C-alpha positions as CSV (number, residue, x, y, z in Angstrom):
1,M,-30.4,17.9,9.0
2,L,-27.3,15.7,8.9
3,S,-24.1,17.7,9.1
4,W,-20.9,17.0,7.2
5,K,-19.0,16.3,10.4
6,Q,-21.6,13.7,11.6
7,S,-22.0,12.1,8.2
8,I,-18.2,11.7,7.8
9,K,-17.9,10.2,11.3
10,D,-20.8,7.7,10.5
11,F,-19.2,6.9,7.1
12,G,-15.9,6.1,8.8
13,N,-17.6,3.8,11.3
14,Y,-19.4,2.0,8.4
15,L,-16.1,1.4,6.6
16,R,-14.5,0.1,9.8
17,L,-17.3,-2.1,11.0
18,E,-19.2,-3.2,7.9
19,K,-16.4,-3.2,5.3
20,S,-13.5,-4.0,7.7
21,L,-11.2,-1.6,5.9
22,S,-7.8,-0.7,7.3
23,E,-7.4,2.5,9.2
24,N,-5.3,3.9,6.3
25,S,-8.0,3.2,3.8
26,I,-10.7,4.7,6.1
27,S,-8.6,7.8,6.5
28,A,-8.1,8.2,2.7
29,Y,-11.9,7.8,2.0
30,C,-12.8,10.3,4.7
31,D,-10.2,12.8,3.5
32,D,-11.8,12.6,0.0
33,V,-15.2,13.5,1.5
34,R,-13.6,16.3,3.6
35,K,-12.5,17.9,0.4
36,L,-16.2,18.1,-0.6
37,E,-17.0,19.6,2.8
38,R,-14.4,22.3,2.5
39,H,-15.7,23.2,-1.0
40,F,-19.4,23.4,-0.1
41,S,-19.1,24.8,3.4
42,V,-17.8,28.2,2.0
43,L,-20.6,28.4,-0.5
44,P,-23.8,30.4,0.5
45,G,-26.7,28.3,1.6
46,D,-24.8,25.1,2.3
47,A,-27.3,22.7,3.8
48,G,-24.9,19.8,4.3
49,P,-24.2,16.6,2.3
50,L,-27.9,15.7,1.8
51,S,-28.5,18.7,-0.4
52,V,-25.7,18.1,-2.8
53,T,-26.8,17.3,-6.4
54,Y,-25.2,15.7,-9.4
55,A,-24.7,19.1,-10.9
56,D,-23.0,20.3,-7.7
57,L,-20.6,17.3,-7.8
58,R,-19.9,17.9,-11.5
59,D,-19.0,21.5,-10.8
60,F,-16.8,20.5,-7.9
61,L,-14.8,18.1,-10.1
62,A,-14.6,20.7,-12.9
63,R,-12.8,23.2,-10.7
64,P,-9.1,23.9,-11.5
65,L,-6.9,21.2,-10.0
66,P,-3.4,21.6,-8.6
67,E,-0.7,20.7,-11.1
68,S,0.5,18.0,-8.7
69,Q,-2.8,16.2,-8.8
70,S,-2.7,13.3,-11.2
71,P,-5.6,11.7,-13.0
72,R,-5.0,8.7,-10.7
73,T,-5.4,10.9,-7.6
74,Q,-8.6,12.4,-9.0
75,A,-10.0,8.9,-9.8
76,R,-9.4,7.8,-6.3
77,M,-11.1,10.9,-4.9
78,I,-14.2,10.2,-7.1
79,S,-14.2,6.6,-5.8
80,G,-14.3,7.9,-2.3
81,I,-17.2,10.3,-3.0
82,K,-19.1,7.5,-4.7
83,A,-18.6,5.3,-1.7
84,F,-19.8,8.1,0.6
85,Y,-23.1,8.7,-1.2
86,K,-23.7,5.0,-1.6
87,F,-23.4,4.7,2.2
88,L,-25.9,7.6,2.6
89,L,-28.3,5.8,0.2
90,I,-28.0,2.5,2.1
91,E,-28.7,4.3,5.4
92,G,-31.8,5.8,3.9
93,E,-30.5,9.4,4.3
94,I,-31.0,10.1,0.6
95,A,-33.5,8.8,-1.9
96,A,-31.2,8.9,-4.9
97,N,-27.4,8.8,-5.3
98,P,-26.1,12.0,-6.9
99,A,-22.7,10.5,-7.4
100,S,-23.8,7.4,-9.4
101,L,-23.3,9.1,-12.8
102,L,-19.8,10.5,-12.0
103,E,-17.1,9.3,-14.4
104,S,-13.5,8.8,-13.5
105,P,-10.7,10.0,-15.8
106,K,-9.4,7.3,-18.1
107,L,-6.3,5.8,-16.7
108,G,-3.7,4.0,-18.8
109,L,-1.8,1.0,-17.6
110,K,0.8,2.2,-15.2
111,L,3.6,-0.3,-14.7
112,P,5.1,-0.2,-11.2
113,E,8.8,0.6,-10.8
114,V,10.9,-2.5,-10.2
115,L,14.3,-2.9,-8.8
116,S,16.8,-5.5,-10.2
117,T,18.4,-7.9,-7.8
118,K,21.7,-6.1,-8.5
119,E,20.1,-2.8,-7.3
120,I,18.6,-4.4,-4.2
121,D,22.1,-5.9,-3.4
122,S,23.6,-2.5,-3.9
123,M,21.2,-0.9,-1.4
124,I,21.9,-3.6,1.2
125,Q,25.6,-2.9,0.8
126,Q,25.1,0.7,1.9
127,I,23.9,-0.4,5.3
128,D,26.4,0.3,8.1
129,L,26.3,-2.8,10.3
130,S,28.5,-1.1,12.9
131,K,25.6,1.1,13.8
132,P,22.9,-0.1,16.2
133,E,20.2,0.1,13.6
134,G,22.3,-1.6,10.9
135,H,21.1,-5.2,11.4
136,R,17.5,-4.0,11.8
137,N,17.6,-2.1,8.5
138,K,19.1,-5.1,6.7
139,A,16.4,-7.4,8.1
140,I,13.8,-4.9,7.1
141,I,15.0,-4.9,3.4
142,E,15.3,-8.6,3.3
143,T,11.8,-9.1,4.7
144,L,10.2,-6.5,2.4
145,Y,11.8,-8.1,-0.6
146,G,11.7,-11.7,0.6
147,C,8.0,-11.7,1.5
148,G,6.5,-9.0,-0.7
149,L,4.9,-7.2,2.3
150,R,3.1,-3.9,2.3
151,V,4.7,-1.3,4.6
152,S,1.7,-1.5,6.9
153,E,2.2,-5.2,7.2
154,L,5.9,-4.8,8.0
155,V,5.5,-2.3,10.8
156,T,2.8,-4.5,12.5
157,L,4.8,-7.8,12.1
158,R,5.0,-9.5,15.4
159,M,7.7,-11.8,16.9
160,T,5.1,-14.6,17.2
161,D,4.2,-14.2,13.5
162,I,7.5,-15.7,12.4
163,H,7.5,-19.5,12.3
164,T,11.2,-20.2,11.8
165,G,10.9,-24.0,11.8
166,E,8.2,-24.0,9.1
167,G,9.7,-21.2,7.0
168,F,6.5,-19.1,7.0
169,V,5.3,-15.8,8.4
170,T,1.8,-14.9,9.4
171,V,0.9,-11.6,7.7
172,T,-2.1,-9.5,8.7
173,G,-3.2,-7.6,5.6
174,K,-6.0,-5.4,4.5
175,G,-9.3,-5.8,6.4
176,N,-7.3,-7.7,9.1
177,K,-7.2,-10.8,6.8
178,Q,-4.4,-13.1,7.6
179,R,-2.3,-15.2,5.2
180,L,0.8,-17.4,5.4
181,V,3.8,-16.3,3.3
182,P,7.0,-18.3,2.8
183,I,10.1,-16.6,4.1
184,S,13.6,-17.3,2.8
185,D,16.5,-18.6,4.9
186,K,18.3,-15.3,4.0
187,A,15.6,-13.2,5.6
188,L,15.3,-15.5,8.6
189,K,19.1,-15.2,9.1
190,E,19.0,-11.4,9.1
191,I,16.0,-11.4,11.4
192,D,17.9,-13.7,13.8
193,N,21.0,-11.4,13.6
194,Y,18.7,-8.4,14.4
195,R,17.1,-10.1,17.4
196,H,20.5,-9.9,19.3
197,Y,20.6,-6.1,18.8
198,R,16.9,-5.8,19.6
199,N,17.3,-7.5,22.9
200,R,20.0,-4.9,23.9
201,L,17.5,-2.0,23.7
202,P,17.4,-0.2,27.0
203,Q,13.6,-0.5,27.1
204,I,11.0,-2.2,24.9
205,Y,7.4,-0.9,25.0
206,D,6.0,-3.0,22.1
207,T,7.3,-6.3,23.3
208,N,5.8,-8.5,20.5
209,I,6.5,-6.1,17.6
210,M,9.4,-7.2,15.5
211,F,10.9,-4.0,14.2
212,L,11.5,-1.2,16.8
213,N,13.1,2.2,16.9
214,R,15.9,3.1,19.3
215,R,13.2,4.0,22.0
216,G,11.8,0.5,21.9
217,K,8.6,1.5,20.1
218,R,7.1,0.4,16.8
219,L,8.6,2.0,13.7
220,T,6.3,4.3,11.7
221,R,5.5,3.9,8.0
222,A,7.3,7.3,7.5
223,M,10.4,5.9,9.0
224,I,10.5,2.9,6.7
225,F,10.1,5.3,3.7
226,T,13.1,7.3,5.0
227,I,15.2,4.2,5.5
228,V,14.5,2.9,1.9
229,R,15.0,6.3,0.2
230,D,18.2,7.0,2.0
231,L,19.6,3.6,1.0
232,A,18.5,4.2,-2.6
233,A,20.2,7.6,-2.7
234,R,23.4,6.1,-1.3
235,A,23.4,3.4,-3.9
236,G,23.0,6.0,-6.7
237,I,19.6,4.6,-7.8
238,K,17.6,7.3,-9.6
239,K,14.3,5.5,-9.7
240,K,11.4,6.7,-7.6
241,I,11.7,4.2,-4.7
242,S,9.4,3.4,-1.8
243,P,8.9,0.4,0.4
244,H,6.2,-0.8,-2.0
245,T,8.9,-1.1,-4.7
246,F,10.2,-4.2,-3.0
247,R,6.7,-5.7,-3.2
248,H,6.6,-5.0,-6.9
249,S,10.1,-6.4,-7.3
250,F,9.1,-9.6,-5.3
251,A,6.1,-10.3,-7.5
252,T,7.9,-9.4,-10.8
253,H,10.9,-11.6,-10.0
254,L,8.7,-14.5,-9.1
255,I,6.7,-14.4,-12.3
256,E,9.8,-13.9,-14.4
257,G,11.2,-17.0,-12.8
258,G,8.1,-19.0,-13.8
259,A,6.0,-18.9,-10.6
260,D,2.3,-19.7,-10.9
261,L,0.2,-16.5,-11.0
262,R,-2.3,-17.8,-8.4
263,A,0.5,-18.6,-6.0
264,V,1.8,-15.1,-6.3
265,Q,-1.7,-13.8,-5.8
266,E,-1.9,-15.8,-2.6
267,M,1.4,-14.6,-1.3
268,L,0.6,-10.9,-2.1
269,G,-2.9,-11.2,-0.5
270,H,-4.7,-9.9,-3.6
271,E,-8.4,-10.5,-3.5
272,S,-8.6,-10.5,-7.3
273,I,-6.1,-12.2,-9.7
274,L,-6.7,-9.2,-12.0
275,T,-4.6,-7.1,-9.5
276,T,-1.8,-9.6,-9.7
277,E,-1.9,-9.8,-13.5
278,I,-0.3,-6.4,-13.9
279,Y,3.1,-8.1,-13.1
280,T,2.7,-10.2,-16.3
281,H,3.1,-7.0,-18.3
282,I,6.5,-6.2,-16.8
283,D,8.8,-9.0,-18.1
284,R,9.5,-7.3,-21.5
285,T,12.5,-9.5,-22.2
286,Y,10.4,-12.7,-21.9
287,L,7.8,-11.2,-24.2
288,R,10.3,-10.2,-26.8
289,D,12.0,-13.6,-26.7
290,N,8.7,-15.3,-27.2
291,L,7.9,-13.0,-30.2
292,I,11.3,-13.7,-31.8
293,M,10.9,-17.5,-31.2
294,F,7.4,-18.0,-32.4
295,H,6.1,-15.2,-34.6
296,P,6.3,-16.1,-38.3
297,R,7.4,-12.5,-39.2
298,A,10.1,-12.3,-36.5
């Protein structure tokens, strides 16, 4: 009988090798299935994942949820469970998929938080350039905002990915897919300023990684979150800020400025243009101006 532990391990390998998902996505999917494991392993007569029925899954999802768990979190967990049982069906471990009829909670359109250029400038002004990490942090903010990178793409950005003469960076995104993204002269200037301080580090372990900590090692995602939130607090910004906010701001400001949606899709690395279209909902001023200008009742 296939155990939970073995099935989750096999599922992770499937996502890695067959679907080419990032390690972060694989971890999230497997964590969703581990919640199932923890639930069923304490019940009497647990026979592993192959014995779970639709009724069992429905009861699992009907249990009281922590107040902190949003419908969006639950929807993502259901997506992970569905992917797991689809994998077991493909592998011939089960004859029918017990998760196929599971329904996700209805999600409204959630517009992402966006920073204004004034707010971004205010955050940058909080950086103390007299400190060793000052120029690094300024280059990080300019690169996040100037290229619309995911935090995982930023921390893995290599020195050889930056093509100064051409004005592009090579970005390795989800599923190890690469794309070329234009980079502004401003961001290139701050990166060049940072290089001088980077070269002064006593020791460098990750020689080709662009952004390093004081020990000469690659920065973690958590450290980027800390840098961004600290700067937002210092600037007096009350919005819920994360590194991803700069990606949202990058896309929103481009579309507000008249950029082609498909060009923005290409720069963000979205597989579907439907993902990019959410940014067309954000420019409320543009929508209102159009209504006033063209609606017969305005």
